[in-house]
MDTraj code that builds the backbone (N, CA, C; nanometers):
import mdtraj as md
import numpy as np

residues = "MET GLN PRO THR ASP LEU LEU SER PRO HIS VAL ALA ALA ILE GLU PHE VAL ALA GLY SER VAL LYS ALA LYS ARG ALA ASN LYS TRP ALA GLU ARG ALA PRO LEU LEU THR GLY HIS ALA LEU ALA GLU ALA LYS ARG VAL CYS ALA VAL ILE GLU LYS ILE ARG GLU ILE VAL GLY ARG PRO ILE TYR LEU THR SER GLY ILE ARG ALA GLY GLY GLY LYS SER GLN HIS ASP HIS GLY GLN ALA ALA ASP ILE GLN VAL TRP GLY MET SER PRO LEU ALA LEU ILE ALA LEU ILE HIS GLN HIS ARG GLU ARG MET PRO HIS LYS LEU ARG GLU VAL ILE ALA GLU THR VAL HIS GLY ARG ASP GLY LEU SER ALA PRO MET GLY ASP GLY ALA GLY GLY TRP VAL HIS VAL ALA ILE LEU GLY GLU LYS THR PHE ALA HIS PRO ASP GLY LYS PRO TRP SER THR HIS ALA ALA SER ASP GLY GLN SER TYR PRO ALA TRP SER PRO SER".split()
xyz = np.array([
    [0.0809, -0.1196, -0.0065],
    [-0.0034, -0.0027, 0.0019],
    [0.0968, 0.1201, 0.0007],
    [0.0411, 0.2199, -0.0771],
    [0.1172, 0.3534, -0.0903],
    [0.0482, 0.4498, 0.0040],
    [0.1230, 0.5501, 0.0449],
    [0.0557, 0.6655, 0.1252],
    [-0.0649, 0.7339, 0.0594],
    [-0.0534, 0.7363, -0.0869],
    [-0.1670, 0.8202, -0.1533],
    [-0.2762, 0.7320, -0.2042],
    [-0.2690, 0.5951, -0.1846],
    [-0.3827, 0.5207, -0.2016],
    [-0.5155, 0.5633, -0.1333],
    [-0.6043, 0.5528, -0.1931],
    [-0.7446, 0.6149, -0.1512],
    [-0.8103, 0.4918, -0.0774],
    [-0.8605, 0.5253, 0.0458],
    [-0.9591, 0.4300, 0.1080],
    [-1.0977, 0.4649, 0.0923],
    [-1.1193, 0.5760, 0.0464],
    [-1.2456, 0.6375, 0.0161],
    [-1.2135, 0.7601, -0.0864],
    [-1.3141, 0.8290, -0.1335],
    [-1.2946, 0.9374, -0.2252],
    [-1.2098, 1.0564, -0.1694],
    [-1.2063, 1.0764, -0.0348],
    [-1.1578, 1.1967, 0.0265],
    [-1.0494, 1.1458, 0.1320],
    [-1.0240, 1.0234, 0.1481],
    [-0.9367, 0.9664, 0.2578],
    [-0.8280, 0.8894, 0.2123],
    [-0.7082, 0.9390, 0.2134],
    [-0.5866, 0.8663, 0.1662],
    [-0.5312, 0.7822, 0.2733],
    [-0.4721, 0.6702, 0.2260],
    [-0.4171, 0.5701, 0.3339],
    [-0.3232, 0.6468, 0.4474],
    [-0.2468, 0.7425, 0.4237],
    [-0.1588, 0.8010, 0.4968],
    [-0.2409, 0.8831, 0.5970],
    [-0.3611, 0.9201, 0.5722],
    [-0.4480, 1.0063, 0.6697],
    [-0.4896, 0.9019, 0.7810],
    [-0.5382, 0.7904, 0.7242],
    [-0.5984, 0.6884, 0.8096],
    [-0.4855, 0.6294, 0.9065],
    [-0.3741, 0.6198, 0.8553],
    [-0.2486, 0.5633, 0.9191],
    [-0.1804, 0.6683, 1.0204],
    [-0.1678, 0.7898, 0.9621],
    [-0.0893, 0.8982, 1.0465],
    [-0.1676, 1.0344, 1.0537],
    [-0.2997, 1.0418, 1.0265],
    [-0.3407, 1.1646, 1.0542],
    [-0.3457, 1.2581, 0.9424],
    [-0.4194, 1.3771, 0.9577],
    [-0.4303, 1.4665, 0.8462],
    [-0.3256, 1.5805, 0.8511],
    [-0.2628, 1.5845, 0.9729],
    [-0.1578, 1.6987, 0.9970],
    [-0.0248, 1.6445, 0.9327],
    [0.0142, 1.7092, 0.8200],
    [0.1240, 1.6598, 0.7463],
    [0.2655, 1.6580, 0.8337],
    [0.2822, 1.7492, 0.9142],
    [0.4093, 1.7552, 0.9934],
    [0.4365, 1.6391, 1.0812],
    [0.3331, 1.5687, 1.1219],
    [0.3335, 1.4623, 1.2065],
    [0.3428, 1.3273, 1.1545],
    [0.3396, 1.3092, 1.0156],
    [0.3034, 1.1888, 0.9400],
    [0.4279, 1.0822, 0.9281],
    [0.5363, 1.1369, 0.8985],
    [0.6596, 1.0548, 0.8609],
    [0.6644, 0.9360, 0.9402],
    [0.6925, 0.9432, 1.0749],
    [0.7192, 0.8420, 1.1738],
    [0.6012, 0.7443, 1.1893],
    [0.4747, 0.7927, 1.1924],
    [0.3605, 0.7157, 1.2014],
    [0.3423, 0.6290, 1.0816],
    [0.3693, 0.6863, 0.9650],
    [0.3504, 0.5985, 0.8435],
    [0.4313, 0.4812, 0.8602],
    [0.5639, 0.5094, 0.8836],
    [0.6532, 0.3921, 0.8933],
    [0.6263, 0.2753, 0.9884],
    [0.5645, 0.3376, 1.1059],
    [0.5188, 0.2282, 1.2253],
    [0.3968, 0.1606, 1.2041],
    [0.2988, 0.2389, 1.1389],
    [0.1607, 0.1795, 1.1394],
    [0.1237, 0.1290, 0.9991],
    [0.1871, 0.1762, 0.8949],
    [0.1287, 0.1217, 0.7513],
    [0.1293, -0.0246, 0.7605],
    [0.2315, -0.1008, 0.8064],
    [0.2090, -0.2534, 0.7970],
    [0.0906, -0.3048, 0.8755],
    [0.0210, -0.2351, 0.9634],
    [-0.1039, -0.2800, 1.0352],
    [-0.2182, -0.2695, 0.9390],
    [-0.2173, -0.2014, 0.8280],
    [-0.3343, -0.1688, 0.7405],
    [-0.3266, -0.2819, 0.6131],
    [-0.3484, -0.3979, 0.6675],
    [-0.3588, -0.5014, 0.5590],
    [-0.4823, -0.5952, 0.5748],
    [-0.5233, -0.6884, 0.4910],
    [-0.6284, -0.7814, 0.5155],
    [-0.7481, -0.7184, 0.5871],
    [-0.7912, -0.7780, 0.6922],
    [-0.9071, -0.7663, 0.7542],
    [-0.9103, -0.6205, 0.8182],
    [-0.7963, -0.5639, 0.8671],
    [-0.7920, -0.4222, 0.9065],
    [-0.8156, -0.3277, 0.8027],
    [-0.7640, -0.3550, 0.6846],
    [-0.7823, -0.2691, 0.5605],
    [-0.9300, -0.2638, 0.5250],
    [-0.9977, -0.3832, 0.5253],
    [-1.1307, -0.3907, 0.4947],
    [-1.2197, -0.3017, 0.5893],
    [-1.1848, -0.3171, 0.7199],
    [-1.2632, -0.2439, 0.8247],
    [-1.2314, -0.1097, 0.7998],
    [-1.1098, -0.0674, 0.7755],
    [-1.0692, 0.0751, 0.7626],
    [-1.1586, 0.1424, 0.6359],
    [-1.1710, 0.0630, 0.5358],
    [-1.2560, 0.1247, 0.4097],
    [-1.3933, 0.1402, 0.4567],
    [-1.4612, 0.0505, 0.5555],
    [-1.5817, 0.0792, 0.6050],
    [-1.5955, 0.2131, 0.6925],
    [-1.4932, 0.2341, 0.7792],
    [-1.4920, 0.3455, 0.8495],
    [-1.4789, 0.4666, 0.7673],
    [-1.4090, 0.4602, 0.6552],
    [-1.4005, 0.5662, 0.5732],
    [-1.5144, 0.6006, 0.4959],
    [-1.6123, 0.5001, 0.4620],
    [-1.7286, 0.4994, 0.4063],
    [-1.8201, 0.5944, 0.4897],
    [-1.8032, 0.5698, 0.6325],
    [-1.8888, 0.6396, 0.7292],
    [-1.8428, 0.7900, 0.7256],
    [-1.7057, 0.8066, 0.7295],
    [-1.6467, 0.9409, 0.7245],
    [-1.6994, 1.0278, 0.6041],
    [-1.7026, 0.9534, 0.4884],
    [-1.7553, 1.0158, 0.3727],
    [-1.8796, 1.0440, 0.3797],
    [-1.9781, 0.9912, 0.4472],
    [-2.1264, 1.0251, 0.4866],
    [-2.1227, 1.1463, 0.5660],
    [-2.0434, 1.1498, 0.6737],
    [-2.0331, 1.2543, 0.7651],
    [-2.0013, 1.3869, 0.6924],
    [-1.8945, 1.3718, 0.6075],
    [-1.8580, 1.4785, 0.5376],
    [-1.9629, 1.5363, 0.4430],
    [-2.0332, 1.4537, 0.3868],
    [-2.1479, 1.4731, 0.2903],
    [-2.2570, 1.5596, 0.3821],
    [-2.2827, 1.5175, 0.4997],
    [-2.3866, 1.5810, 0.5906],
    [-2.3342, 1.7146, 0.6379],
    [-2.2081, 1.7341, 0.6806],
    [-2.1711, 1.8561, 0.7337],
    [-2.1295, 1.9600, 0.6318],
    [-2.1005, 1.9101, 0.4978],
    [-2.0578, 1.9878, 0.3838],
    [-1.9212, 2.0473, 0.3950],
    [-1.8330, 2.0004, 0.4754],
    [-1.6984, 2.0474, 0.4887],
    [-1.6019, 1.9127, 0.5102],
    [-1.4732, 1.9538, 0.5073],
    [-1.3739, 1.8489, 0.5180],
    [-1.3726, 1.7962, 0.6440],
    [-1.3257, 1.6708, 0.6526],
    [-1.3071, 1.5916, 0.7693],
    [-1.1486, 1.5876, 0.8000],
    [-1.1095, 1.5957, 0.9063],
    [-0.9673, 1.5763, 0.9434],
    [-0.9475, 1.4653, 1.0368],
    [-0.8739, 1.3748, 1.0043],
    [-0.8487, 1.2593, 1.0928],
    [-0.7386, 1.2897, 1.1934],
    [-0.7571, 1.2633, 1.3115],
    [-0.6482, 1.2908, 1.4022],
    [-0.5881, 1.1397, 1.4417],
    [-0.6610, 1.0475, 1.4158],
    [-0.6094, 0.8988, 1.4440],
    [-0.7016, 0.8158, 1.3910],
    [-0.6236, 0.7133, 1.3234],
    [-0.7120, 0.5949, 1.2533],
    [-0.6745, 0.4626, 1.3170],
    [-0.5771, 0.3794, 1.2325],
    [-0.5167, 0.2674, 1.2925],
    [-0.4108, 0.2917, 1.3709],
    [-0.3997, 0.1988, 1.4856],
    [-0.2665, 0.2237, 1.5548],
    [-0.2490, 0.1089, 1.6344],
    [-0.1289, 0.0821, 1.6805],
    [-0.0922, -0.0469, 1.7510],
    [-0.0975, -0.0451, 1.8939],
    [-0.1877, -0.1136, 1.9436],
    [-0.2320, -0.0877, 2.0928],
    [-0.2579, -0.2344, 2.1647],
    [-0.2194, -0.3366, 2.1072],
    [-0.2368, -0.4644, 2.1688],
    [-0.3778, -0.5239, 2.1339],
    [-0.4574, -0.4632, 2.0531],
    [-0.5881, -0.5226, 2.0300],
    [-0.6994, -0.4927, 2.1192],
    [-0.6688, -0.4021, 2.2169],
    [-0.7789, -0.3666, 2.3052],
    [-0.8773, -0.2515, 2.2496],
    [-0.8387, -0.1811, 2.1561],
    [-0.9156, -0.0774, 2.0970],
    [-0.9593, -0.1157, 1.9544],
    [-1.0639, -0.0490, 1.9222],
    [-1.1152, -0.0698, 1.7814],
    [-1.0169, 0.0031, 1.6822],
    [-0.9411, 0.0964, 1.7185],
    [-0.8388, 0.1462, 1.6307],
    [-0.7397, 0.0387, 1.5893],
    [-0.7109, -0.0409, 1.6972],
    [-0.6104, -0.1449, 1.6576],
    [-0.6628, -0.2382, 1.5478],
    [-0.7880, -0.2372, 1.5175],
    [-0.8367, -0.3440, 1.4221],
    [-0.8815, -0.2502, 1.3033],
    [-0.8786, -0.1281, 1.3001],
    [-0.8906, -0.0400, 1.1820],
    [-1.0555, -0.0092, 1.1715],
    [-1.1183, -0.0201, 1.2887],
    [-1.2599, 0.0082, 1.2867],
    [-1.3086, 0.1149, 1.3595],
    [-1.2016, 0.2058, 1.3740],
    [-1.2412, 0.3403, 1.4463],
    [-1.1462, 0.4554, 1.3918],
    [-1.2023, 0.5786, 1.3947],
    [-1.1193, 0.6896, 1.3564],
    [-1.1513, 0.8124, 1.4591],
    [-1.0587, 0.8967, 1.4873],
    [-1.0919, 1.0233, 1.5658],
    [-1.0908, 1.1359, 1.4426],
    [-1.2071, 1.2042, 1.4459],
    [-1.2177, 1.3169, 1.3415],
    [-1.2427, 1.4412, 1.4014],
    [-1.2237, 1.5331, 1.3098],
    [-1.2540, 1.6756, 1.3504],
    [-1.3248, 1.7466, 1.2318],
    [-1.4052, 1.8420, 1.2460],
    [-1.4400, 1.9351, 1.1600],
    [-1.4128, 2.0596, 1.2119],
    [-1.3145, 2.1294, 1.1507],
    [-1.2699, 2.2512, 1.2064],
    [-1.3663, 2.3664, 1.2154],
    [-1.3770, 2.4251, 1.3191],
    [-1.4777, 2.5338, 1.3467],
    [-1.6036, 2.4883, 1.4080],
    [-1.6165, 2.3391, 1.4357],
    [-1.7427, 2.2894, 1.4823],
    [-1.6939, 2.2271, 1.6212],
    [-1.7758, 2.2264, 1.7175],
    [-1.7400, 2.1661, 1.8471],
    [-1.7778, 2.0288, 1.8519],
    [-1.7039, 1.9373, 1.9380],
    [-1.7316, 1.8051, 1.9348],
    [-1.8862, 1.7670, 1.9718],
    [-1.9353, 1.8588, 2.0535],
    [-2.0757, 1.8263, 2.0879],
    [-2.1753, 1.8506, 1.9707],
    [-2.1443, 1.9538, 1.8845],
    [-2.2223, 1.9810, 1.7648],
    [-2.2018, 1.8684, 1.6678],
    [-2.0903, 1.8140, 1.6559],
    [-2.0783, 1.7079, 1.5578],
    [-2.1269, 1.5726, 1.6003],
    [-2.1181, 1.5471, 1.7316],
    [-2.1845, 1.4232, 1.7810],
    [-2.3325, 1.4335, 1.7633],
    [-2.4007, 1.5600, 1.7897],
    [-2.5355, 1.5736, 1.7625],
    [-2.5834, 1.5542, 1.6285],
    [-2.5022, 1.6057, 1.5221],
    [-2.5278, 1.5868, 1.3782],
    [-2.5210, 1.4387, 1.3317],
    [-2.4134, 1.3764, 1.3908],
    [-2.3973, 1.2297, 1.3491],
    [-2.5132, 1.1544, 1.4162],
    [-2.5587, 1.1782, 1.5424],
    [-2.6772, 1.1150, 1.6008],
    [-2.8021, 1.1370, 1.5104],
    [-2.8247, 1.2633, 1.4779],
    [-2.9395, 1.2839, 1.3958],
    [-2.9594, 1.2226, 1.2805],
    [-2.8390, 1.2037, 1.2129],
    [-2.8278, 1.1244, 1.0755],
    [-2.7968, 0.9782, 1.0823],
    [-2.7810, 0.9273, 1.2045],
    [-2.7221, 0.7905, 1.2257],
    [-2.7904, 0.6749, 1.1265],
    [-2.9028, 0.6951, 1.0994],
    [-2.9672, 0.5867, 1.0118],
    [-2.9207, 0.5992, 0.8620],
    [-2.8613, 0.7089, 0.8355],
    [-2.8084, 0.7379, 0.6938],
    [-2.6666, 0.6760, 0.6777],
    [-2.6047, 0.6279, 0.7874],
    [-2.4643, 0.5798, 0.7836],
    [-2.4687, 0.4414, 0.7059],
    [-2.3606, 0.4369, 0.6164],
    [-2.3501, 0.3116, 0.5375],
    [-2.3239, 0.1798, 0.6184],
    [-2.2631, 0.1980, 0.7395],
    [-2.2465, 0.0846, 0.8263],
    [-2.2781, 0.1156, 0.9644],
    [-2.3256, 0.0387, 1.0375],
    [-2.3690, 0.0347, 1.1772],
    [-2.2558, 0.1028, 1.2675],
    [-2.3047, 0.2063, 1.3413],
    [-2.1985, 0.2625, 1.4461],
    [-2.1990, 0.1840, 1.5517],
    [-2.0816, 0.1614, 1.6128],
    [-2.0712, 0.0832, 1.7531],
    [-2.0824, 0.1856, 1.8598],
    [-1.9887, 0.2984, 1.8514],
    [-1.9849, 0.3901, 1.9462],
    [-1.9302, 0.5290, 1.8790],
    [-1.9778, 0.6394, 1.9241],
    [-1.9435, 0.7801, 1.8901],
    [-1.9321, 0.8564, 2.0168],
    [-1.8016, 0.9024, 2.0273],
    [-1.7640, 0.9783, 2.1521],
    [-1.7249, 1.1121, 2.1246],
    [-1.7776, 1.2166, 2.1877],
    [-1.7200, 1.3500, 2.1762],
    [-1.6102, 1.3541, 2.2798],
    [-1.4925, 1.4007, 2.2562],
    [-1.3820, 1.3845, 2.3441],
    [-1.3001, 1.5294, 2.3346],
    [-1.2421, 1.5556, 2.4497],
    [-1.1462, 1.6788, 2.4564],
    [-1.0382, 1.6386, 2.5595],
    [-0.9442, 1.7332, 2.5549],
    [-0.8272, 1.7212, 2.6562],
    [-0.8521, 1.8334, 2.7508],
    [-0.9430, 1.9226, 2.7255],
    [-0.9689, 2.0408, 2.8106],
    [-1.0844, 2.0477, 2.9210],
    [-1.1271, 1.9286, 2.9547],
    [-1.2444, 1.9378, 3.0464],
    [-1.3687, 1.9548, 2.9866],
    [-1.4887, 1.9503, 3.0553],
    [-1.6249, 1.9647, 2.9828],
    [-1.6290, 2.0948, 2.9025],
    [-1.5721, 2.2023, 2.9257],
    [-1.5825, 2.3161, 2.8553],
    [-1.5283, 2.2918, 2.7086],
    [-1.4306, 2.2128, 2.6993],
    [-1.3674, 2.1875, 2.5721],
    [-1.4592, 2.1200, 2.4761],
    [-1.5555, 2.0507, 2.5264],
    [-1.6541, 1.9846, 2.4346],
    [-1.7453, 2.0774, 2.3493],
    [-1.7447, 2.1915, 2.4091],
    [-1.8259, 2.3090, 2.3321],
    [-1.7364, 2.3858, 2.2413],
    [-1.5957, 2.3844, 2.2578],
    [-1.5043, 2.4733, 2.1935],
    [-1.4844, 2.4155, 2.0415],
    [-1.4665, 2.5050, 1.9613],
    [-1.4426, 2.4709, 1.8122],
    [-1.3199, 2.3788, 1.7931],
    [-1.3277, 2.2690, 1.7055],
    [-1.2184, 2.1762, 1.6816],
    [-1.1330, 2.2563, 1.5712],
    [-1.0080, 2.2165, 1.5836],
    [-0.9047, 2.2670, 1.4831],
    [-0.7700, 2.2007, 1.5134],
    [-0.6653, 2.2206, 1.4383],
    [-0.5467, 2.1667, 1.4593],
    [-0.4905, 2.2213, 1.5935],
    [-0.4602, 2.1187, 1.6657],
    [-0.4060, 2.1442, 1.8041],
    [-0.5081, 2.1990, 1.9107],
    [-0.6339, 2.2076, 1.8809],
    [-0.7383, 2.2481, 1.9810],
    [-0.7745, 2.1606, 2.0776],
    [-0.7435, 2.0343, 2.0626],
    [-0.7733, 1.9372, 2.1683],
    [-0.9134, 1.8746, 2.1636],
    [-0.9804, 1.8921, 2.0682],
    [-1.1150, 1.8253, 2.0735],
    [-1.1370, 1.7369, 1.9505],
    [-1.2098, 1.6316, 1.9537],
    [-1.2215, 1.5477, 1.8420],
    [-1.3571, 1.4600, 1.8799],
    [-1.4018, 1.3762, 1.7690],
    [-1.5113, 1.2799, 1.7906],
    [-1.4560, 1.1478, 1.7418],
    [-1.4704, 1.0486, 1.8293],
    [-1.4188, 0.9056, 1.8036],
    [-1.5513, 0.8413, 1.7398],
    [-1.5242, 0.7773, 1.6171],
    [-1.6358, 0.7130, 1.5513],
    [-1.5854, 0.5691, 1.5255],
    [-1.6606, 0.4661, 1.5671],
    [-1.6350, 0.3402, 1.5504],
    [-1.7631, 0.2609, 1.4959],
    [-1.7309, 0.1867, 1.4061],
    [-1.8302, 0.1053, 1.3484],
    [-1.8356, -0.0267, 1.4170],
    [-1.9544, -0.1133, 1.3906],
    [-1.9821, -0.2437, 1.4490],
    [-1.8747, -0.3186, 1.3622],
    [-1.7967, -0.3982, 1.4380],
    [-1.6879, -0.4881, 1.3526],
    [-1.7452, -0.6101, 1.2958],
    [-1.6919, -0.6604, 1.1867],
    [-1.7431, -0.7842, 1.1412],
    [-1.6928, -0.9011, 1.2057],
    [-1.5750, -0.8923, 1.2746],
    [-1.5330, -1.0100, 1.3584],
    [-1.5036, -0.9637, 1.5063],
    [-1.4080, -0.8769, 1.5196],
    [-1.3913, -0.8284, 1.6584],
    [-1.4698, -0.7090, 1.6807],
    [-1.5119, -0.6838, 1.8036],
    [-1.6175, -0.5738, 1.8452],
    [-1.7360, -0.5755, 1.7691],
    [-1.7890, -0.6973, 1.7434],
    [-1.9080, -0.7130, 1.6680],
    [-2.0408, -0.6994, 1.7448],
    [-2.0255, -0.6539, 1.8770],
    [-2.1444, -0.6426, 1.9603],
    [-2.1511, -0.5098, 1.9815],
    [-2.2745, -0.4419, 2.0081],
    [-2.3006, -0.3135, 2.0461],
    [-2.2370, -0.2742, 2.1728],
    [-2.1934, -0.1438, 2.1789],
    [-2.1214, -0.0841, 2.3027],
    [-2.2391, -0.0651, 2.4039],
    [-2.2148, -0.0607, 2.5289],
    [-2.3116, -0.0490, 2.6377],
    [-2.3388, 0.1149, 2.6386],
    [-2.2560, 0.2029, 2.5886],
    [-2.2884, 0.3359, 2.5916],
    [-2.2412, 0.3805, 2.4545],
    [-2.3266, 0.3607, 2.3512],
    [-2.2849, 0.3953, 2.2244],
    [-2.2705, 0.5507, 2.1776],
    [-2.3469, 0.6240, 2.2689],
    [-2.3263, 0.7754, 2.2432],
    [-2.2618, 0.8287, 2.3798],
    [-2.1473, 0.8886, 2.3972],
    [-2.0946, 0.9536, 2.5144],
    [-1.9958, 1.0528, 2.4802],
    [-1.9516, 1.1079, 2.6000],
    [-1.8565, 1.2213, 2.5951],
    [-1.7338, 1.1761, 2.6792],
    [-1.6159, 1.2304, 2.6659],
    [-1.5090, 1.2081, 2.7518],
    [-1.4384, 1.3352, 2.7553],
    [-1.4343, 1.3887, 2.8743],
    [-1.3621, 1.5077, 2.9089],
    [-1.2663, 1.5026, 3.0437],
    [-1.2492, 1.3865, 3.0808],
    [-1.1796, 1.3583, 3.2065],
    [-1.0264, 1.3305, 3.1726],
    [-0.9426, 1.3767, 3.2397],
    [-0.8024, 1.3282, 3.2124],
    [-0.7547, 1.1946, 3.2615],
    [-0.8416, 1.1242, 3.3471],
    [-0.8213, 0.9947, 3.3905],
    [-0.8295, 0.8850, 3.2996],
    [-0.8952, 0.9114, 3.1800],
    [-0.9182, 0.8041, 3.0731],
    [-1.0208, 0.7019, 3.0896],
    [-1.0980, 0.7360, 3.2152],
    [-1.1924, 0.6297, 3.2642],
    [-1.3475, 0.6809, 3.2386],
    [-1.3668, 0.8098, 3.2570],
    [-1.4958, 0.8622, 3.2792],
    [-1.5657, 0.8793, 3.1430],
    [-1.6632, 0.8026, 3.1010],
    [-1.7296, 0.8273, 2.9723],
    [-1.8742, 0.8355, 2.9962],
    [-1.9358, 0.9592, 3.0316],
    [-2.0686, 0.9732, 3.0618],
    [-2.1467, 0.9579, 2.9438],
    [-2.2719, 0.8890, 2.9661],
    [-2.3562, 0.8716, 2.8489],
    [-2.4049, 1.0146, 2.7950],
    [-2.4170, 1.0209, 2.6640],
    [-2.4563, 1.1369, 2.6034],
    [-2.6024, 1.1161, 2.5266],
    [-2.6879, 1.2158, 2.5322],
    [-2.8168, 1.2084, 2.4521],
    [-2.8613, 1.3396, 2.4032],
    [-2.9195, 1.3515, 2.2906],
    [-2.9510, 1.4871, 2.2426],
    [-3.0428, 1.5627, 2.3281],
    [-3.0176, 1.6932, 2.3409],
    [-3.1072, 1.7666, 2.4204],
    [-3.1905, 1.8638, 2.3443],
])
top = md.Topology()
chain = top.add_chain()
for i, resn in enumerate(residues, 1):
    res = top.add_residue(resn, chain, resSeq=i)
    for name in ("N", "CA", "C"):
        top.add_atom(name, md.element.get_by_symbol(name[0]), res)
traj = md.Trajectory(xyz[None], top)
């Protein structure tokens, strides 16, 4: 696989492997590209189809902050089934609400969608952008691993402990 190979019309392999921010890509591509083969590649293409649908709905580019990564198989990212995305200028809460509103239009079943930030609860309402510290985790229902629905499919994460994922619902 080459970095410029497309997984979907607007997502190149290097973006799913190493993110959209070009300055950070070189080392991540070398480390993670070998992970994007076989089943993980097929799952990544399914995630990218969901990203394309989200792009169509918001009418703006989607930036990937994380796609596949090596974490020992405990995360959907490790299996190519998840991506962390941003729509610059939109808050994580606004994006999760839009995805929830259009969830039935997604080409693949969603397993979990999490509005996340490194800046506490206030960061969930702040606009996303390069280095802004907010994103939305989008994961599909896997075909083999993570093939069961998540207990809290719609949630937020604003805690630094990595443990607190309060359920989210549209208001």
